[in-house]
C-alpha positions in Angstrom: 0.0 0.0 0.0 1.5 3.4 -0.9 2.3 5.8 1.8 -0.1 8.7 2.2 1.5 12.1 2.9 -0.4 14.9 4.4 0.9 18.4 3.9 0.9 20.4 7.1 0.0 24.0 6.9 2.9 26.3 6.8 3.3 29.5 8.8 3.1 32.4 6.4 5.5 35.1 7.6 4.7 38.8 7.7 6.3 42.0 8.8 4.6 44.9 10.6 6.3 48.2 11.5 6.0 49.3 15.1 7.3 52.8 15.9 9.5 52.6 12.8 11.0 49.2 13.6 10.1 46.1 11.6 8.7 43.1 13.6 8.3 39.7 12.2 5.2 37.6 12.8 3.1 35.0 11.1 -0.3 35.2 9.5 -3.0 34.7 12.2 -1.2 36.3 15.0 -2.7 39.3 16.7 -0.6 42.5 16.8 -0.1 41.9 20.5 1.0 38.3 19.7 3.7 39.7 17.3 4.9 42.1 20.0 5.0 39.5 22.7 6.8 37.0 20.5 9.5 39.7 20.2 9.7 40.0 24.0 8.0 43.4 24.0 5.5 43.2 26.9 4.6 46.9 27.3 4.0 49.5 24.5 1.8 52.1 26.0 1.6 54.3 29.1 -1.4 55.0 31.2 -2.5 58.4 32.6 0.0 58.2 35.5 2.9 57.1 33.3 2.7 53.4 34.2 3.6 50.8 31.5 0.7 49.0 29.8 0.5 46.1 27.4 -1.6 43.0 27.3 -3.5 42.4 30.5 -6.7 40.5 29.8 -5.8 39.3 26.2 -9.5 39.3 25.2 -10.3 42.9 24.5 -12.0 43.9 27.7 -9.4 46.0 29.6 -8.2 48.2 26.7 -4.6 48.3 28.1 -3.2 47.2 24.8 -4.4 50.2 22.7 -2.2 51.2 19.7 -2.7 53.2 16.5 -2.8 51.0 13.4 -2.6 52.6 9.9 -3.6 56.0 11.4 -6.6 54.5 13.2 -6.2 55.2 17.0 -7.4 53.2 19.9 -7.1 49.7 18.3 -7.0 46.8 20.7 -3.8 45.0 19.8 -5.0 41.7 21.4 -8.0 41.6 19.0 -6.6 43.0 15.8 -5.0 40.4 13.5 -1.6 41.5 12.2 -1.6 42.1 8.5 1.6 42.4 6.4 2.6 46.0 6.0 0.6 47.3 9.0 2.1 50.5 10.5 1.6 50.5 14.3 2.3 53.4 16.5 2.3 53.1 20.3 0.1 55.4 22.3 0.6 57.3 25.6 -1.9 58.7 27.9 0.7 60.1 30.2 0.4 63.9 30.5 3.6 65.8 31.4 3.2 67.8 34.5 4.6 71.3 34.7 
């Protein structure tokens, strides 16, 4: 009986730009997943200047907000990364005089 070979799906690589730096990921990853895979756990600051990144991972807490392709306040944990995305981190920290 001839052997049957099953082709496994391949990861399709992609590159997104975050604050001017290229980050490699794979199709199907969220933007947060791409950042976390590159060991970047925080990419935003809250009103008091504290670091923020993924907290809940399901889009409830809004700690992972980024600007994607000029659209602000995108939840990085919910938004699939797409090749060529331009991501800019956000800050809610206000400088005090």
